[in-house]
C-alpha positions in Angstrom: 134.0 140.9 -29.0 130.8 140.7 -31.2 129.3 143.8 -32.2 125.3 144.2 -31.5 123.5 147.2 -33.5 120.1 147.5 -33.7 118.5 151.1 -35.2 115.5 152.7 -33.9 112.8 152.9 -36.4 111.2 155.9 -37.7 109.2 157.2 -34.9 110.7 155.0 -31.8 113.0 156.0 -28.5 116.4 155.6 -29.2 117.4 152.4 -27.1 120.6 149.7 -26.7 120.9 146.4 -26.0 123.5 145.3 -24.5 125.0 141.5 -23.9 126.6 140.7 -20.2 129.6 139.5 -22.3 130.1 143.3 -23.1 130.2 144.1 -19.4 132.4 140.8 -18.8 135.3 142.0 -21.2 135.1 145.7 -20.4 135.3 144.5 -16.7 132.7 146.5 -15.4 130.3 145.6 -12.6 127.2 146.9 -10.9 127.4 146.7 -7.2 124.9 146.3 -5.2 124.3 147.4 -1.1 124.5 144.6 1.7 120.5 145.5 1.9 120.3 145.2 -1.5 121.3 141.9 -1.2 120.1 140.6 1.7 116.3 141.3 0.2 117.2 139.6 -3.1 118.4 136.4 -1.2 115.0 136.9 1.0 113.0 136.7 -2.0 115.1 133.8 -3.7 115.5 135.8 -6.9 118.2 137.3 -9.0 119.3 140.9 -9.5 117.7 140.3 -12.8 114.7 139.0 -11.7 113.6 142.3 -9.8 110.6 144.3 -11.6 112.2 148.1 -12.2 109.2 149.5 -9.7 110.2 147.0 -7.1 113.9 148.0 -7.8 112.4 152.0 -7.4 111.0 150.7 -4.2 113.8 149.5 -2.4 115.6 152.6 -3.7 113.4 155.1 -2.4 113.5 152.6 1.3 116.8 153.4 1.5 116.8 156.9 0.6 114.4 157.5 3.1 115.9 155.2 6.0 119.0 157.6 5.5 116.9 160.6 5.8 115.6 159.6 8.5 119.1 158.3 9.9 117.7 154.7 10.3 119.6 151.7 8.6 117.9 149.9 6.0 117.4 146.5 6.7 115.5 143.8 5.7 113.4 143.1 8.9 112.5 146.8 9.0 111.2 146.3 5.6 109.0 143.6 5.8 107.9 144.9 9.1 106.1 147.9 7.8 102.4 147.7 7.0 102.7 148.7 3.4 99.0 149.0 2.9 99.4 152.2 0.9 102.1 151.4 -1.9 
């Protein structure tokens, strides 16, 4: 396994670069909820193409649905008028 390390410069925030090979070698997988997979399929994009704010929105939508005891579905998400967002 190759090691990748870049030290933060003085005054910079700490950060970590990760290569996908590291995840493969360690057998680490990130699971997605069915709703998230369906949304990605609808948008015809990979998970890495979705902006962080969009991920936050999808997570917030799922939390809101859970709080309201509603199943989060793609149809529900796209049918709501999101003009306030």
